[in-house]
C-alpha positions in Angstrom: -36.9 106.7 45.6 -39.9 105.5 43.5 -39.2 101.9 42.4 -40.8 100.2 39.4 -40.3 96.9 37.4 -36.6 96.7 36.4 -35.9 95.4 32.9 -32.4 94.1 32.6 -29.6 93.6 30.1 -28.7 89.9 29.6 -25.5 88.0 29.1 -24.9 85.2 26.5 -22.6 82.1 26.5 -21.7 80.2 23.4 -20.8 76.7 24.9 -20.7 73.8 22.5 -24.1 72.3 23.5 -26.3 75.2 22.2 -27.6 75.9 18.7 -30.7 77.9 17.8 -33.5 77.0 20.3 -33.4 80.3 22.3 -34.1 82.2 19.1 -37.7 81.0 19.3 -38.1 83.0 22.5 -35.9 86.1 21.9 -35.7 88.2 18.7 -32.6 90.3 19.5 -29.9 87.7 19.9 -26.4 88.2 18.4 -25.4 85.9 15.6 -23.8 82.5 16.1 -24.2 79.7 18.6 -26.1 80.7 21.7 -26.1 78.1 24.6 -27.3 80.4 27.4 -28.9 83.8 28.0 -28.6 85.0 31.5 -31.9 86.9 31.9 -31.4 87.9 35.5 -27.9 88.0 36.8 -25.8 89.6 39.5 -22.9 87.2 39.3 -19.4 88.8 39.3 -18.7 90.5 35.9 -22.2 89.4 34.4 -24.2 91.7 36.7 -27.0 93.2 34.6 -27.6 96.8 33.8 -31.0 98.5 34.2 -32.6 99.3 30.9 -35.6 101.3 31.8 -36.8 104.2 33.8 -34.8 106.7 36.0 -32.4 104.0 37.1 -31.4 103.1 33.5 -27.6 102.6 33.2 -27.1 101.6 36.8 -25.8 98.0 37.6 -28.0 95.6 39.5 -25.1 95.2 42.0 -25.1 98.9 42.7 -28.8 98.8 43.5 -28.5 95.7 45.7 -25.7 97.4 47.7 -27.6 100.7 48.1 -31.2 99.4 48.4 -31.1 95.8 49.6 -34.4 95.9 51.5 -36.2 97.9 48.8 -35.2 95.5 46.0 -35.1 92.1 47.7 -37.0 92.1 51.0 -37.2 93.7 54.4 -34.4 92.8 56.7 -32.5 91.1 53.8 -28.8 91.7 53.2 -26.3 89.9 50.9 -23.4 90.3 48.6 -25.5 90.0 45.4 -29.0 89.5 44.1 -29.9 86.0 45.3 -31.4 84.4 42.1 -29.9 83.9 38.7 -32.3 83.0 35.9 -31.4 81.8 32.4 -32.6 80.3 29.2 -30.5 77.3 28.2 -30.3 75.5 24.9 -29.4 71.8 25.2 -29.5 70.9 21.5 -26.7 68.6 22.4 -26.2 66.7 25.7 -24.7 68.7 28.4 -21.4 67.7 30.2 -21.9 65.5 33.2 -21.2 67.9 36.0 -22.1 69.3 39.5 -21.9 72.5 41.4 -20.4 73.2 44.7 -22.5 73.5 47.9 -22.6 76.5 50.1 -20.0 75.1 52.5 -17.6 74.1 49.7 -18.0 77.4 47.9 -17.0 79.4 51.1 -14.2 77.1 52.2 -12.7 76.1 48.9 -13.4 78.9 46.5 -13.9 81.9 48.7 -17.4 82.6 47.3 -20.5 83.4 49.4 -22.6 80.5 48.2 -22.8 77.5 46.0 -25.4 76.5 43.4 -28.6 74.7 43.8 -30.7 74.9 40.6 -33.9 73.8 38.9 -34.9 73.4 35.3 -38.3 74.1 33.8 -38.6 72.2 30.5 -39.9 74.7 28.0 -39.6 72.1 25.2 -38.2 68.6 24.9 -38.0 66.2 22.0 -39.0 62.5 22.3 -35.3 61.6 22.7 -34.7 64.0 25.6 -33.7 62.7 29.0 -31.8 63.6 32.2 -28.9 61.9 33.8 -28.9 62.5 37.5 -27.5 61.1 40.8 -25.4 58.2 41.6 -26.7 54.6 41.8 -26.0 52.7 45.1 -23.0 50.5 45.6 -20.3 52.1 43.6 -16.9 53.1 45.2 -15.1 56.2 44.1 -12.7 54.1 42.2 -15.6 52.4 40.3 -17.1 55.8 39.6 -13.7 57.1 38.3 -13.4 54.1 36.0 -17.0 54.6 34.6 -16.2 58.3 33.8 -13.0 57.4 32.1 -15.0 54.9 30.0 -17.6 57.6 29.4 -20.2 55.1 30.5 -22.4 57.4 32.6 -25.5 55.1 32.5 -23.5 52.5 34.3 -23.5 54.6 37.4 -26.2 57.3 37.0 -30.0 57.2 36.7 -31.6 58.3 33.4 -35.2 59.5 33.2 -37.2 60.8 30.1 -38.4 64.4 30.3 -41.2 66.2 28.6 -42.4 69.8 28.1 -43.8 71.2 31.4 -41.7 69.1 33.7 -39.5 70.6 36.4 -36.3 69.0 37.8 -34.9 70.3 41.1 -31.2 69.7 41.5 -29.4 70.5 44.8 -25.7 71.5 44.8 -23.3 68.6 44.8 -25.7 66.3 42.8 -24.1 65.0 39.5 -26.4 65.8 36.5 -26.8 66.4 32.8 -29.7 66.6 30.3 -30.5 66.8 26.6 -30.4 66.5 23.7 -32.9 68.7 21.9 -34.2 70.4 25.0 -34.9 74.1 25.9 -35.1 75.0 29.5 -35.5 77.9 31.8 -33.1 77.5 34.8 -33.5 79.3 38.1 -30.6 78.9 40.6 -28.5 80.5 43.3 -26.3 83.3 42.0 -23.1 81.2 41.3 -21.3 79.7 38.4 -19.0 77.3 40.3 -18.9 73.9 38.7 -16.8 70.8 37.9 -17.3 68.0 35.4 -16.0 64.5 34.5 -15.6 65.1 30.7 -12.6 64.6 28.5 -13.3 68.1 26.9 -14.2 71.5 28.2 -17.3 73.5 27.6 -16.0 74.6 24.1 -15.1 71.0 23.1 -11.4 71.6 23.6 -9.7 68.3 24.4 -8.1 68.0 27.9 -4.9 66.2 28.6 -5.2 62.9 30.5 -3.7 64.6 33.5 -6.2 67.4 33.5 -9.1 65.1 32.8 -8.1 63.0 35.8 -7.9 66.1 38.0 -11.3 67.2 36.9 -12.9 63.8 37.7 -11.2 63.7 41.2 -12.2 67.3 41.9 -15.8 66.4 41.0 -15.7 63.2 43.2 -14.5 65.2 46.1 -17.6 67.5 45.9 -20.1 64.8 45.0 -23.2 64.5 47.2 -25.7 61.6 47.1 -28.5 62.8 49.6 -31.0 63.6 46.8 -32.2 62.0 43.6 -33.7 64.5 41.2 -36.7 63.3 39.2 -39.0 65.1 36.6 -42.0 66.6 38.4 -45.2 67.9 36.8 -45.7 70.4 39.6 -48.8 71.2 41.7 -51.6 73.3 40.2 -53.7 75.9 42.1 -56.8 77.2 40.3 -57.4 81.0 40.8 -59.8 83.5 39.5 -57.3 84.8 37.0 -56.1 81.4 35.7 -53.9 78.8 37.2 -50.6 78.8 39.1 -48.4 75.8 38.9 -45.9 75.5 41.7 -42.9 73.8 39.9 -40.4 73.6 42.7 -39.6 75.0 46.1 -36.8 75.2 48.7 -35.2 77.8 51.0 -33.2 79.1 47.9 -36.0 79.9 45.5 -39.5 79.1 44.3 -40.4 78.7 40.7 -44.0 79.0 39.5 -45.6 78.9 36.1 -48.6 81.2 35.7 -51.2 80.7 32.9 -53.4 83.8 33.1 -56.7 84.5 31.2 -57.4 87.8 32.8 -55.8 90.6 34.7 -54.0 89.6 38.0 -53.4 92.0 40.9 -50.5 91.4 43.4 -50.4 93.3 46.6 -48.4 93.1 49.9 -46.1 90.5 48.5 -43.3 92.2 50.5 -40.4 90.7 48.5 -39.1 90.9 44.9 -40.7 88.9 42.1 -38.8 87.9 39.0 -41.1 87.6 36.0 -40.2 86.0 32.7 -42.7 86.2 29.8 -43.0 83.2 27.5 -45.7 84.4 25.2 -47.3 87.5 23.8 -46.6 90.9 25.5 -48.1 91.8 28.8 -48.3 95.0 30.7 -47.1 95.4 34.3 -49.1 98.3 35.8 -47.7 99.8 39.0 -48.7 103.0 40.9 -46.6 105.4 38.8 -46.8 103.8 35.4 -46.7 100.8 33.2 -44.0 98.6 31.7 -44.5 96.2 28.8 -42.8 92.8 29.0 -42.3 91.3 25.5 -42.0 87.5 24.8 -38.6 86.4 26.1 -38.1 89.3 28.3 -37.7 89.3 32.1 -37.9 91.8 34.8 -37.5 92.2 38.7 -40.4 93.8 40.5 -38.7 95.1 43.6 -40.1 94.5 47.0 -40.8 98.2 47.5 -43.5 98.0 44.7 -46.2 96.9 47.2 -48.9 96.7 44.6 -49.0 96.0 40.8 -51.1 94.3 38.2 -50.4 92.1 35.2 -52.7 93.2 32.5 -53.5 90.5 30.0 -56.2 88.3 28.5 -53.7 85.4 27.9 -50.3 85.1 29.4 -47.6 82.4 30.2 -45.2 83.6 32.8 -42.4 82.1 34.9 -42.2 83.6 38.4 -39.4 83.1 40.9 -38.8 84.6 44.4 -37.3 83.8 47.8 -40.1 82.2 49.8 -41.5 81.9 53.2 -42.0 78.2 52.7 -44.8 77.9 55.2 -46.8 81.0 54.2 -46.1 81.0 50.4 -46.0 77.3 49.6 -47.1 74.7 52.2 -50.3 76.4 53.5 -51.7 77.4 50.0 -51.0 73.9 48.6 -52.6 72.2 51.6 -55.7 74.5 51.1 -55.8 73.4 47.5 -56.0 69.7 48.8 -52.3 68.5 48.4 -50.7 66.3 50.9 -47.5 67.1 52.7 -45.9 64.2 50.7 -46.9 65.8 47.4 -45.7 69.2 48.6 -42.4 67.7 49.7 -41.8 66.3 46.3 -41.3 69.8 44.9 -37.8 70.0 46.2 -36.2 70.6 49.6 -39.0 71.8 52.0 
């Protein structure tokens, strides 16, 4: 099998918090409210279809099951593609919510993993902020009371955000963000979540009994080991431009590449997700070329051992499963960053 960059179908969600912001990036969206577009997904019934080449029409799940090492990495196996990536429109403030961790996902929900995530802020208005974590000293009863009062600032931290920031959010950490914010989210492949809100994701009002159940469910899964904060990332200057490492953990790495000339990638030995934020670029590989338009994403399979990004000006978001020592720690140390600075990128 000759592998090549795989362009994918995407899935949309029309939750209440979205409006029109994603239309600035994608020109083929359906009419109506768009809160999320799942650009790379292999989650349950949202698994993408391949759009290009001789694998067109096949599901990503089918390829993962048939060619796990060729798509993801040598010696890798798993139930689904490990990273889900999306554009998310927070024109309105998101619900205050969290996602189950791996242990809870397996034991409580029968799913293979939970959801750690990170947000790259593509655009944020001056009033945009994040609500994250839990302040010290509050009992579960006091947290319950604050959520019933809808006084989230009483018990959570609020930080302003700006374009170019990244926020790394482990599973189990309570969070929200907005309004007037457009993000790119990279995460474990999961959609497990619970919230503390009086309404659901479509603004349907919950009964008091259901609201209480939701709060108690969230409190039962709450973790307090990590306090997310906006991070500007760590920049490495290269011949082809600059690479900003936005966040890193065992689950994923997210990087922002600003290229001013062609960039060649060889012997990467694992998949690379590429999302294009600006003008079209060409991805040249041994047997051909694929064009990635603004707002489009693709997976370059691990079996594509050499390829080039052909451009004179590009803005790309890159995600992959890292070898933290080889891919992150050593290159950043070589660029002059301290271990403390590197550790601030996530869970390293």
